[in-house]
N, C-alpha and C positions, 0 to 999 in steps of 0.2 A: 165581055164586061170586065173592066179592070178593078182589082181589089183596092179599096181605100184603106182598109185595115188589114194587118197581117197578125194572125194569132199563131204564136210559136209555143211549142211545148217541148220539154226535154225528152219525153217519150210518150207513147200512146197510153201509158198508165195514168197520165195526167188528164186524159180526155174527159173522164167523168166530171172533173172540176171545170175544165175550160169550155165544156158544152154550154154552160150558162151564158157565156159571151156569144157563142155561135147562135144560140136561140134568140138572144136579144137582137143581134144584127139582122137575123132573118125576119123578126117581127117588125123591125124598122126599115126593112128593105135597103140595107147598107151592104154593098158588096165587100166580101172579105175572103181571105185565103187562110188555110190551116196547114201548118207544117210541123213535123217533128224534127228538131235539130238539137244536138247536144253540144254544149260548150266543151265537154270532156271527151266525148266519143267521136264527134265530127267537127273538130275545131276549124278545119279549112272551109267546110261548107258553111259554117256559121259566119266566118269572116266574109266569104264571097256574098252570102245573102245580105248581111248587114251593110256592106259597102255599096250595094246596088239596089236596095229596096226602093229608095226614093226615085231612082231612074225609071222604075216600073210604075210609078204613080201612087205607090203606097204613101199614106200621110201619117199614120200612127201605127206603132207596133205594140202589141200586147204579148208579153213573154211570161209564161208560167213555168215555175221550177220549184223543186223541193230540195231538201237537205242543204248542200253547199250553195245551191241556187245561184250559180255564176252566170247563167244564160242571159238574164236581162242586162246585167252590167257589162258583159262582153259585147252584147249587141249595141248597147248605148255608147260604148267606147268607139265604135266604128261607124255609126250612122249619124246623120244630121237630124233624123226624125225623133219626135218624142217617143219615149219608151215607157210603158206602164208595166210594172212587175206584179205578178200574182204569186204570192208565196203559197206553195202547195203543202198541205199538211201530210207529211210522210214520216217524219221523225221529230222528236222533241216537240210534239204538238204543233209543228210548223214554225216555231219561234226561230229555229236556226235559219230557215229560208227567209223569214221576214227580216231578221237582222242583217242578213247578207245583202238584201236589197236596200234596206234603209241606210246602211252605213257606206254608201258610195263616196269615193273621194271627190273633192271639189272639181267641177268641170265635167263630171260624168253623172248627170242626174238620172235617176230612175224613179218616176212617180210610182209609189207603192200603195196598193189597196190592202184590205184585210186578208187574212189567211183564208184561202179558198174563195176569195172575193171576185171571181171572174165577171159576174154580172156588173159589179160596180166599175170594173176596168172597162167594160164595154160602154157603160153610160158615160164615163169620163172621156173615152175616145170620141163618142158622138158629140159631147160638149166641145171638145177641141175642134172637131170638124165643123161645128156650127158657127164658129166665131165670125167668119166672113161669108156664111152661106145661109140665106134666109129660109130656104127649104128645110135644111137640117135643123135650124133653130126652131122652126115650127114643130118638128118631130120631138125635140127636147121639151118644148113647152107643153105639148100634148101629153108626153110621158109623165111630166111632173104633175099636170092637172089630174091625170088618172090616179097617181099616187094619192093625191088629196081626196079624190072621190072614194078610194078604198077606206080611208079613215073616217070620212063622213058616214059611210055605210056601216062601218064597224061600230060607231057610236049609236047609230039607229038600232043595230042589232043588240048592243049592250043595254039599251034602254028597255028592251023586252025581257031581260033577265031579272028575275025577282028573288029577293031575299027578305027576310023579316026586317032587317035593320038597314037595308039599302035605301038611300034617300033620293036617288034620281031615277 
């Protein structure tokens, strides 16, 4: 099975955040790979990976990093694939990582999700994969419909909550 998505993290300390993406892809039956690569500690390996990920059939890269958070930008500089950055909350409440990903120079885009937002990164990756793929589009539509059903159920549950002055 070839991975369609590559989930990269600066170190395994990022795994508790990036697991949300892994769990989403597992639930949607989307093949993915997981690697630890550091823009600062293993720059040659990052370059080799980024330059050749598309040759291996990878379609989207999700890169999580904290602090200086150079990993997504370095990868984006060397690959033709879309890169989604996940700022990891490790210092300065994650704002340092978020700003590092948001402030990329022209020509090196990194789509950036919320701090610790790995699940949204996975959802965005699936939406990218679904553009010309009806089977994956069906997965996106089903996921979105399930989100709607959660809110419908929440409102039904809230209707059962009673207060003296509650009007609904």
